[in-house]
Structures are given as structure tokens and as C-alpha cells.
C-alpha positions in Angstrom: 12.4 -34.6 -73.2 8.6 -35.1 -73.0 5.9 -32.5 -73.1 2.5 -32.0 -71.6 -0.1 -29.3 -72.2 -2.1 -27.5 -69.5 -5.3 -25.7 -70.3 -5.9 -23.4 -67.3 -8.1 -20.7 -68.9 -11.6 -21.6 -70.1 -12.6 -18.0 -70.8 -12.0 -18.2 -74.5 -13.9 -21.5 -74.8 -17.0 -19.7 -73.7 -16.6 -16.5 -75.7 -19.3 -17.2 -78.3 -21.7 -19.7 -76.8 -21.3 -21.9 -73.7 -22.8 -24.8 -75.7 -19.7 -24.8 -77.9 -17.3 -25.5 -75.0 -17.0 -29.2 -75.8 -16.1 -28.5 -79.4 -13.4 -26.1 -78.3 -11.9 -28.6 -75.8 -12.2 -31.5 -78.2 -10.3 -29.5 -80.9 -7.5 -28.6 -78.5 -7.0 -32.0 -76.8 -7.1 -33.9 -80.1 -4.6 -31.5 -81.7 -2.3 -31.9 -78.6 -2.6 -35.7 -78.9 -1.8 -35.7 -82.6 1.1 -33.3 -82.2 2.8 -35.7 -79.8 2.1 -34.2 -76.4 2.4 -36.9 -73.8 -0.2 -35.5 -71.5 -3.1 -33.0 -71.1 -3.7 -31.3 -67.8 -6.4 -29.1 -66.2 -6.3 -27.3 -62.9 -8.3 -28.7 -60.0 -9.7 -25.4 -58.7 -13.3 -24.4 -58.2 -13.0 -20.7 -59.1 -10.5 -18.9 -61.4 -7.2 -17.8 -60.0 -6.4 -14.1 -59.8 -3.2 -14.5 -61.8 -5.2 -15.8 -64.7 -8.5 -14.0 -64.5 -11.3 -13.1 -62.0 -12.9 -15.5 -59.6 -16.2 -15.2 -61.5 -14.6 -16.3 -64.8 -15.7 -19.7 -66.1 -13.7 -22.7 -64.8 -14.8 -26.2 -65.3 -14.5 -28.8 -62.5 -11.3 -30.7 -63.3 -12.1 -34.4 -62.8 -15.5 -34.1 -64.7 -13.7 -32.4 -67.5 -11.0 -35.2 -67.7 -13.7 -37.9 -67.9 -15.2 -36.2 -70.9 -11.8 -35.8 -72.5 -11.1 -39.5 -72.0 -13.9 -40.3 -74.3 -12.6 -37.9 -77.0 -9.0 -39.2 -77.1 -7.2 -42.5 -77.2 -3.5 -42.0 -76.4 -2.8 -38.8 -74.4 -2.4 -39.1 -70.7 -4.8 -37.1 -68.5 -4.3 -35.4 -65.2 -5.0 -32.6 -62.8 -2.3 -30.1 -62.1 -2.9 -30.5 -59.2 -5.6 -31.7 -57.0 -5.6 -30.0 -53.6 -5.5 -32.7 -50.9 -8.2 -31.0 -48.7 -10.8 -30.9 -51.5 -11.7 -34.6 -51.4 -11.2 -37.4 -49.0 -8.2 -39.5 -50.2 -10.3 -42.7 -50.4 -12.8 -40.9 -52.6 -10.0 -39.4 -54.7 -8.5 -42.9 -55.2 -11.9 -44.2 -56.4 -12.3 -41.3 -58.8 -8.8 -41.8 -60.1 -9.2 -45.6 -60.5 -12.5 -45.0 -62.4 -10.8 -42.5 -64.8 -7.9 -44.9 -65.4 -10.4 -47.7 -66.3 -12.5 -45.5 -68.6 -9.5 -44.0 -70.3 -7.9 -47.5 -70.8 -4.9 -46.7 -68.6 -4.2 -43.0 -69.1 -4.5 -41.4 -65.7 -1.5 -39.3 -64.5 -2.5 -38.4 -60.9 -1.5 -34.9 -59.9 -1.9 -34.0 -56.2 -0.5 -31.3 -53.9 -0.9 -29.8 -50.4 -3.4 -27.1 -51.6 -2.9 -23.4 -51.0 -5.9 -21.4 -52.0 -7.4 -20.2 -48.7 -9.9 -17.8 -50.4 -11.3 -20.6 -52.5 -11.4 -23.1 -49.6 -13.3 -20.6 -47.5 -15.7 -19.6 -50.3 -16.7 -23.2 -50.8 -16.9 -24.1 -47.2 -14.3 -26.8 -47.5 -12.3 -26.1 -44.4 -12.7 -23.6 -41.6 -10.2 -22.5 -40.4 -7.8 -23.1 -43.3 -5.3 -25.7 -42.2 -1.7 -24.7 -41.6 1.0 -25.4 -44.2 2.4 -28.2 -42.0 -1.0 -29.8 -41.5 -1.7 -29.7 -45.2 1.7 -31.4 -45.8 0.9 -34.0 -43.2 -2.4 -34.6 -44.9 -0.7 -34.9 -48.3 1.7 -37.6 -46.9 -1.2 -39.6 -45.6 -3.3 -39.2 -48.7 -0.6 -40.4 -51.1 -0.2 -43.6 -49.0 -4.0 -44.2 -49.0 -4.4 -43.7 -52.7 -1.6 -46.0 -53.6 -2.8 -48.7 -51.2 -6.3 -48.5 -52.4 -5.0 -49.0 -56.0 -2.8 -52.0 -55.2 -3.8 -53.7 -51.9 -6.2 -56.7 -52.2 -8.9 -57.3 -51.4 -9.5 -54.2 -49.2 -7.5 -51.4 -47.8 -7.3 -50.0 -44.2 -5.3 -47.0 -42.9 -5.2 -45.4 -39.5 -3.6 -42.0 -39.7 -3.9 -38.8 -37.7 -6.1 -37.1 -40.3 -7.5 -40.0 -42.4 -8.8 -43.4 -41.4 -10.4 -46.0 -43.6 -11.4 -49.5 -42.8 -11.7 -52.4 -45.2 -12.3 -50.1 -48.2 -12.8 -51.7 -51.5 -11.6 -50.1 -54.7 -12.9 -52.2 -57.5 -12.3 -52.1 -60.3 -8.6 -51.4 -59.8 -6.8 -49.1 -62.2 -5.6 -50.6 -65.5 -2.0 -49.4 -65.1 0.1 -51.7 -63.0 1.2 -51.6 -60.4 -0.6 -48.3 -60.3 -1.0 -45.0 -62.2 1.9 -42.6 -61.7 1.4 -40.1 -58.9 2.9 -36.6 -59.4 3.2 -34.3 -56.4 3.1 -30.6 -57.3 5.2 -28.2 -55.1 8.8 -27.4 -54.6 9.1 -27.1 -50.8 12.7 -28.3 -50.2 12.3 -29.5 -46.6 9.0 -31.4 -46.6 7.3 -31.5 -50.1 10.3 -32.9 -51.9 10.9 -35.4 -49.1 7.4 -36.7 -49.5 8.1 -37.0 -53.3 11.2 -39.0 -52.5 9.3 -41.4 -50.2 6.1 -41.9 -52.1 5.7 -40.2 -55.5 6.6 -41.2 -59.1 7.0 -37.6 -60.3 7.4 -34.1 -59.0 6.3 -30.9 -60.6 8.3 -27.7 -60.1 8.1 -24.1 -61.0 11.2 -21.8 -61.4 14.2 -20.6 -63.3 17.1 -22.8 -64.1 18.8 -21.7 -60.9 15.7 -22.4 -58.8 15.1 -25.8 -60.4 18.7 -26.8 -60.0 18.5 -26.0 -56.2 15.3 -27.9 -55.8 16.6 -31.0 -57.6 19.7 -30.9 -55.5 17.4 -31.1 -52.4 15.4 -33.9 -54.0 18.6 -35.8 -54.6 19.5 -35.5 -51.0 16.1 -36.7 -49.8 16.3 -39.7 -52.1 19.7 -40.6 -50.5 18.2 -40.3 -47.1 15.2 -42.5 -47.7 17.1 -45.0 -49.9 15.3 -44.1 -53.2 16.9 -44.1 -56.6 16.9 -40.4 -57.7 16.6 -41.4 -61.3 13.3 -43.2 -60.7 11.6 -39.9 -60.0 10.3 -38.1 -63.1 11.1 -34.5 -62.9 8.6 -32.2 -64.5 8.4 -28.4 -64.8 5.4 -26.2 -65.4 5.7 -22.9 -67.3 4.1 -20.4 -69.6 5.7 -20.5 -73.1 5.3 -17.7 -75.6 7.1 -17.9 -79.0 7.4 -14.9 -81.3 9.8 -14.0 -84.0 10.0 -10.6 -82.3 11.5 -11.2 -78.8 10.1 -7.9 -77.5 6.6 -8.9 -78.5 7.1 -12.2 -76.7 8.2 -10.4 -73.5 5.3 -8.0 -73.7 2.8 -10.8 -74.2 4.2 -12.8 -71.2 3.8 -9.7 -69.0 0.2 -9.4 -70.1 -0.6 -13.0 -69.4 1.2 -13.1 -66.0 -0.5 -9.9 -64.9 0.7 -8.9 -61.4 4.0 -10.8 -61.5 7.0 -8.5 -60.9 9.2 -8.3 -63.9 12.2 -9.7 -62.1 10.3 -12.8 -61.3 8.9 -13.5 -64.8 11.7 -16.0 -65.6 10.5 -18.1 -62.6 7.2 -18.7 -64.4 7.8 -18.3 -68.1 9.9 -19.2 -71.1 9.7 -16.7 -74.0 11.4 -15.4 -77.1 12.1 -16.4 -80.6 11.9 -20.2 -81.5 15.6 -20.5 -81.1 15.7 -18.8 -77.7 12.8 -20.9 -76.4 14.5 -24.1 -77.6 17.7 -23.1 -75.9 15.9 -22.2 -72.6 14.1 -25.6 -72.5 17.3 -27.4 -73.3 19.0 -25.7 -70.3 16.3 -27.2 -68.0 17.1 -30.6 -69.6 20.8 -30.2 -68.7 20.0 -29.6 -65.0 17.7 -32.6 -64.8 14.2 -31.8 -66.0 12.8 -34.7 -68.0 9.3 -33.3 -68.8 8.0 -29.8 -69.5 4.3 -29.0 -69.0 3.4 -25.8 -70.9 0.7 -23.2 -70.8 0.3 -21.5 -74.2 -1.2 -18.1 -75.1 -4.9 -18.6 -74.3 -6.0 -16.0 -76.9 -4.7 -18.2 -79.7 -4.0 -21.5 -78.1 -4.4 -23.6 -81.3 -2.1 -21.5 -83.3 0.4 -21.4 -80.4 0.2 -25.2 -80.1 0.9 -25.7 -83.8 3.9 -23.3 -83.6 5.2 -25.1 -80.5 4.9 -28.4 -82.2 6.9 -27.3 -85.3 9.5 -25.1 -83.7 10.1 -26.9 -80.4 8.5 -30.3 -79.8 9.8 -31.9 -83.1 13.3 -30.8 -82.3 13.3 -32.9 -79.1 12.0 -36.0 -80.7 
């Protein structure tokens, strides 16, 4: 089992002085690297999500943030969880990703998805009207093909799709990772999204309880059979909030505060919480149904302390 750390809430980095933000992020990402986390992730949104805060809350642009973190670290992989396909043309995204892989000496973990935030898209004037779910999935399927071809095809890449067309596009320098940086698709749609994963992606990222994840992985296995893909060649990752507390009631209360607005009966779809022993057992259950890699959000009010506790109580047990 491998672990990644996502940092979705920048509010607490700005509490005292916005000029201290880089020190706060540097402290967090270096501690994550030293603790043995395999990857560090930021959201690719332009304004804060309601489940986490308010739209006016501070939220750094994801790819710019990763470029700074690349210069502060040396081992940990870096990625967006996940980039919405409609926010950037795939050829431009391929160029951005290749640049980050070169500057980080081969540490890009490309996260991409079909996008969903209509309010954000309209606010920024990205698309009008907001594309349908099926159109966004179709765009995602074309985008992943373009990105991989631009990273691997020599000397230029061309693509003629319904939504995207490029002609003799250079992507130099190429990424350091060969044949290409891993591409992770976020989303658990069992009919289309996981089929796109089976056809084109190196990894999937899922959200859900053990029962939900088991069902989605069963669907992924069937898609792999259909397209002739080795199911075991897909890295299966799960995103969740993790709260550890020696008092299980305190852990539950804190999860409810963090996931404000989520009905209590759905909390287990988004969070793992309890005593260290309980959290370890819950993560191990996901391992038994096929999850290889857990990406965690920790308590944003004491993220460093939570990271240190997670390292000692959980991460080291899986090494």
C-alpha cells in the first residue's frame, strides 16, 4: 500500500500573513516527503469548493503551485487531483505537464477528469453553456489520447477528433519519465469513466466505502476484459478524509465538521476515522478489495500534527 497526501484547503496557510504561504506549503510538502508519502496533490479548481469552504476563500492555482513545490522537494511525486478537462486545451495541458516533469526531474503524476463544477466554469467564463456529462466524457477520452501522443510521438503529433484537433504539434522537451508520466483519471462512473480508464489510463482514483469501491473495481475489471487490458496494470487509488483520534467519538465529530453538509449516512463514502487501530483496519479493508494506493486529506486545522500521527500510527505499519 502506498500513500499520497492532498492539500485542498489553503485557508490556514493564509491565517497570519499571505506572504508566509510558501513557508507553510514548504513545511508541509517536505514533511510529507520525509515521512514516506509517495505523492503530494493539490486540487485544480479556481475557487474554493462549498464542501470545504466558501468560494471567496483563498485557493492557489494548482499547476503554478506544483511548479513551486517541485523546486522545494526532490523525491515526492506531484499532481493535480484532478485537472478538469474543459479548463485547458489538451495540447496546452500536455505541454504544461511535460514542463513540470522536466523541471521536477521526472516526478509528474498527471491527474485528469471530466470536470463537474458548473458554477466555477460559468464564473470564469470557461464554457457557456456548461457541456453535458456525455460531452465532457467524450472530451476526456480525446484529451487523454492527445496528451499521451504529445508526450511520446516523434517528432510531432496530430489528432483529428470531434472536439479537439491539433496539427504537427511539437512537445519539446519531452517528459523525463519514459515512455510517459503516469496518467490518473479521477471519477468512478461505471459505464464510461472506468471504460476510459481501461482503454487509456495508468491509474484510476475512486471515492467511496468498501462496498462502493468493490462494485466500481468489479466494473473496471470487466472493462479491462472487454478492451483486452491487464486489470493488474491499472493502479487503483482511493481519495478520502482521514481523522485519527484516541477518542472515536471525537474523531466522528471532527469528520462531521470537516465534511459540512454531507448526510451522516454518507460520511463513510468520503471519510475514514476513529482510533489508530480502527483507521488501520479500515484502510486494510480497502487493500483487500483491490486498492493499491490511498490519497488522504488530513485535518486542515492541524495538518502537520495530523501528518505526523498518520506517519507513526498508519503509514509505517504498511511499509
